[in-house]
C-alpha positions in Angstrom: -39.6 -201.0 -89.2 -38.7 -199.1 -86.0 -40.5 -196.0 -84.9 -37.5 -193.8 -85.5 -37.2 -195.1 -89.1 -40.9 -194.4 -89.7 -40.6 -191.0 -88.2 -37.5 -190.3 -90.3 -39.3 -191.4 -93.5 -42.2 -189.2 -92.7 -40.0 -186.2 -92.0 -38.0 -186.8 -95.2 -41.3 -187.2 -97.2 -42.7 -184.0 -95.7 -39.6 -182.0 -96.5 -39.6 -183.4 -100.1 -43.3 -182.4 -100.5 -42.6 -178.9 -99.1 -39.7 -178.5 -101.6 -42.0 -179.5 -104.5 -44.7 -177.0 -103.3 -42.2 -174.2 -103.0 -40.8 -175.0 -106.4 -44.3 -175.0 -107.9 -45.1 -171.7 -106.3 -42.0 -170.1 -107.6 -42.3 -171.6 -111.0 -45.7 -170.2 -112.0 -47.5 -166.8 -111.5 -50.8 -167.0 -109.8 -54.1 -167.1 -111.6 -54.7 -163.5 -110.5 -51.4 -162.4 -112.0 -52.1 -164.2 -115.2 -55.6 -162.6 -115.5 -54.7 -159.0 -114.6 -51.0 -158.5 -115.1 -49.5 -160.9 -117.6 -51.0 -159.1 -120.6 -48.5 -156.2 -120.1 -45.9 -157.6 -117.8 -45.7 -161.1 -119.3 -45.9 -164.5 -117.6 -42.1 -164.2 -117.1 -42.4 -160.6 -115.6 -40.1 -159.2 -118.3 -42.8 -156.9 -119.9 -41.8 -158.1 -123.4 -45.4 -158.5 -124.6 -46.7 -156.3 -127.4 -48.8 -154.4 -124.9 -46.0 -154.2 -122.4 -43.6 -152.8 -125.0 -46.2 -150.3 -126.2 -46.9 -149.0 -122.7 -43.3 -149.4 -121.5 -44.5 -151.7 -118.7 -42.1 -152.4 -115.8 -39.8 -155.4 -116.1 -40.2 -157.2 -112.8 -36.9 -159.0 -113.2 -34.9 -155.8 -113.0 -32.9 -156.2 -109.8 -32.3 -152.5 -109.3 -36.0 -151.7 -109.6 -36.9 -154.6 -107.2 -34.4 -153.2 -104.7 -35.6 -149.6 -105.0 -39.3 -150.3 -104.6 -41.0 -151.1 -101.3 -44.0 -153.4 -101.0 -46.0 -150.3 -99.9 -45.0 -148.5 -103.1 -46.1 -151.4 -105.3 -49.3 -152.0 -103.4 -50.2 -148.3 -103.9 -49.5 -148.4 -107.6 -51.6 -151.6 -108.1 -54.4 -150.2 -106.0 -54.5 -146.6 -107.4 -52.8 -147.0 -110.8 -50.1 -144.7 -112.2 -48.9 -143.3 -115.5 -50.2 -146.0 -118.0 -50.9 -148.5 -115.3 -54.7 -148.9 -114.6 -55.9 -149.1 -111.0 -57.1 -152.4 -109.6 -58.4 -151.2 -106.2 -62.0 -151.7 -107.3 -61.4 -155.1 -109.1 -59.2 -156.8 -106.5 -59.3 -157.0 -102.7 -56.5 -155.6 -100.6 -55.5 -159.2 -99.9 -55.3 -160.1 -103.6 -53.2 -157.0 -104.2 -50.8 -157.8 -101.4 -50.6 -161.4 -102.7 -49.7 -160.1 -106.2 -47.0 -157.9 -104.8 -45.5 -160.4 -102.3 -46.0 -163.7 -104.1 -45.8 -162.7 -107.8 -44.0 -159.4 -108.4 -41.4 -160.2 -105.8 -40.9 -163.7 -107.1 -39.5 -162.3 -110.3 -36.5 -160.8 -108.4 -35.3 -164.3 -107.8 -35.3 -165.0 -111.6 -33.2 -162.0 -112.6 
């Protein structure tokens, strides 16, 4: 096998693995989301859980809501709480909260 074929196979394999990793990241909420958020917002982000319906939790798949909220707005609400949403600023680090917003909450916009 020539060097160019080996290199091509490695590049193709790397791209395929990257695609699998991206698909896996988009397919499932993080463990942090599952532990702290899914009870109300659901694993699918639609807030159709009994607790979510009771508290009228936000449906993260709502495209208008996603468009109207900045990451800073969402980070503030997760950190400080609001209305029926508890604060998580003492339970989660700023990095965990940013990850929830950018990697979990925002990922539901792609599924709407």
